[in-house]
N, C-alpha and C positions, 0 to 999 in steps of 0.2 A: 351285143346285149340280148339276152333272152327276153321274149315277150310272152306273158301269161295273161289270159283273159280272166276276168272276174264278172260273173253275173249273179246278183243277189236278189232274194226275195225282199222287197222293201217294207212290207207290212209285217215285220217281225221285231219283237222286242230285242233291243241291244244290237240289232243288225248294223247300225251305224258305227258303234264302238268296235265291233268285231271286224268290220271292213277297214276302218282306220288303222287298226293294229296290223292287219294283214298287208295293206298297202305299204306301210312303213317297213315291215319285215322284208317284203319282196325287194324293195329298193335297196335295202341293206345287203341283199344278196346279189346286187348288180343285175336285177331283173325288172323289166318295165311292165307294170300292171296296166292292162287295157280294160276300160270299163265303158259300158254304154251310159247314156245320160241319166236314165232312171236309177241305175246303181250308183253312179257318181253323186247323185243328189243327196244320198245318205250322208255324205261327208262334205256337202256344200262345195263341190268343185265342178268345173266345166270340162267337158270332154268332146273331142271331135269324132269319136268312134260310134258307129252303130253296132247293133248285135251282129249284123252280117259281116262287118269289118272284123269284129272279134273272132268270128268263126273262121275267117280266111287267113288272119294274120297271126293267130296265137299258136304257140307250140302245144299248149293244152289249155283247158278252161276249168277254172274252179267255180263250182256252183254252190252258193251258200243258200240253204233253205231246206225244202223237203222234196219228195219225189215229184210233186207237181211242177216245181221249178225246173228240175232236171229233165222231165219229159218235154217241157217246152223248148229247152235248149237242144235236146236230141232231135226234135222235129226241125228246129232251125238249122242245125248242121246238115240234116238230111242225108246222112250216110257219107259225108265227105271225109270222115276218118280222123277228125280232130279229137284227141282223147279228152274225156271228161272226168274230173274228180268231184264227186258229190260229197259235200260236207253237211251233215245234219244239224239243223238248228232247233231241234226239239220235237219233231213230229215222228210218225211211225218209221218211215224211211227204209224200205227194202233196197232202194237204189242209192240213196244218200247214206251209205253205211258208215262213213268215217265221222267220228265225233270231233268236236273242237279240240279236245285234249290230244287226239291222235294226229291232228292236221299238220302241225309244224314239224314233228319228227318225220312224217311221211313226205312232206314237201322237201325237206333236206335230202332225203333219198332220191326223190324224183329229179331235183335240180342237179344232182351229181350223176345222173344217168341211169338210175335203177327205177324202173317203172314196170309194174305188173299190170298187163292189159287183159281185159275180158271182152271178147267180141260178142255182141248181142245182136241176133237177127232182128230185122224189122219187117213190117208189113206194108204193102202198097195197096191202097184202096181207091177205087174210082166209082163214080156215079154215072150210069147211063140213063138218059131220058130219050126214049125212042132209039134212034141210031146215033145220037150225039153224046159224047162224053162231056158232061157239064162241070165236073170237078174231079181232081185227083189229089191224094194225100199220101204221106209217108208217116207211119206211126211206130212207136216202140212197144207200147203195151197192147192196145186193143182197138178194135172197131166195133161199135155197139149200135144196133138198130133197136130203138125202143119207142113205145107209145107214150103219149102225154098222160098227165095225171087223171083226166076224166075220160079218156078214150077207151074203147073196148079192146079186147084182144086183137092182135093182128095176125094175118096169115102170111107166111114167108116161104115161098117155094125155093128149096135149096138144092143146088147141084154141085157135084165135085168132079172136075175134069169132064164136064158135060154129061155126067151120069146122075140120074135123079137120086137124091138122098132121102129127102123128107119134105113135107109141107108142115112147118112148125106153126101151131096155133098157140101163141104165148104172148106175154107182155113185151118180149123182145128177144134178141139174139146177140150173143157175144162171140166175136171171132178174135181169138187171143194168140199172141206169141207166147213162148215159154216164159219170157220175162214178165208178161202180163198175167201169168197164171196165178200170181200171188196178189192180184188186184181185184177188180170187179168179178172176174171169172171165179175166184175162190169163194166169194160171198154168194155166188149163184150155184154153188155145189160142185164146181169144177175141180180137177186134180191139180196138185202142185207138180209142175214139170221142171226138171233141172234145166237151167238156162242154156246150156250148150247142146241140148237135145234138138235135133232137127225136126220140129213138129209145129203144128198149128192146132188149136183147140176150138171146137164149136160147142158153145154152152147155151141152151135155151134159158130164158128168164121166166120163171113161174109158168111152165108149160101146162096146157090144159090136160094133156095125156101124161100120166105119171111115169109111163115107160119111156118117155123121151129123156134120154140121159146125155150128158156131155160126151163128145167123141174126139179122140186124138187122131190126127191125120198126119201124113208126111208133109214136110215143109214145102215141097215143090208142087203141091197141088194148086189148081185154080178153083176158087170157090165163087159161085154165083148165087146171089140171093135176090129173088124177085118179089116185090111187094104186091100181094094179091088182094089186099084189103082196100076198099074205097074209104079210107080213114084219113081225114085231113090233118090229124095231129100225130105224125110219125116223124122221128128225127134220127139222123145218124150222128153219133158223137165219136170224136177221135181222141184217144187217150184221156177221155173224160173232160176235155178242155175246149175243143172246137165243136161246133154243132151246125148242121145244115138240115133244112126241112126236106123230106122226101114226099113224092106224090105217087098216086096209084099207078102201077105198072113200071115204076122205076126199078132199075137193077143195080145192085151193089156188087162189084167184082173185087175180090181180095186175093192177093198172091204174095209170094215172098218178094221183098224189096231187094234191089241189087246191092245196096250199101248196108253197112252195119253201124251200130253205135259202139264206140270203144270206151269202156269204162275202166278207170284206174282203180285198182283194188288195193286194200291193205294186205301185205304179205303175212300179217299176223292173224288174219281171220279166214275162215272158210265158209262156204255157203250154208252148211248145216248149223254152224254156230249162229249165223244170222237168222236162220229159221227159228232156232230155239229162243233167241232173244226177242225177236219181233212177235212171234206167235205165242210166246210164254209157255212153251212146251216144258213140262216137268215141274211147273210151279204148283205148289200146294194151294188148294182153295182156302180162302180166308174164312175161318169159322166164326 
């Protein structure tokens, strides 16, 4: 029997009903659904599986929710290679591109062996405090260094492969993968980069010098950002979901991760169609 993981956003209207129908349908296809307890609570059942179990035992994972839910699953898998099918439950969803109406026909194709996979590069980030590595992370979208709401601008000395690039004086700095180029990076004036391009983007947030622009670098570079401001309210955030406080003289190292996130795509859509839909390109303004 095939095993398919399901991880759902729980604070979503109709999520329980959608999950119940999906579980029933999978069992009718002689497929065992694996759910973590938080997801299973939507349909009032008990489960012995943790999210880590689901990541290691499933042939693929269905994510019900939005991009935030999918990003958390991508970090959980950590480049292990388990394919992810993102099903959008009503949010913007660049990554959760499949609609509920498209889900069952696509699942039929997947369960019969037809699966379109898109390999997405990830980033590895680590924090150095003195000579000690105090934390390390793997992200799909971005690594962001930003100041608190009431803090002053921060100084960030940035090097690429050991060569000095710039000391940014700004509200923060975004280091993004091509996948993350349509997330926070986009709102900070960064470019949209096609997901399969081997690149990493550095984008300052509200820089003090207007000539400081986003820069696109090769994916295999090593980026080092040193915190030069004696500012007590500076944080690093990972995919907009995990956060850790930084201290004066801390260094953040970012490089290409070894693993990838494998997204299951609909063969009936292409990336440009998704951009048009999500960014509403071509829509006429409402008069």
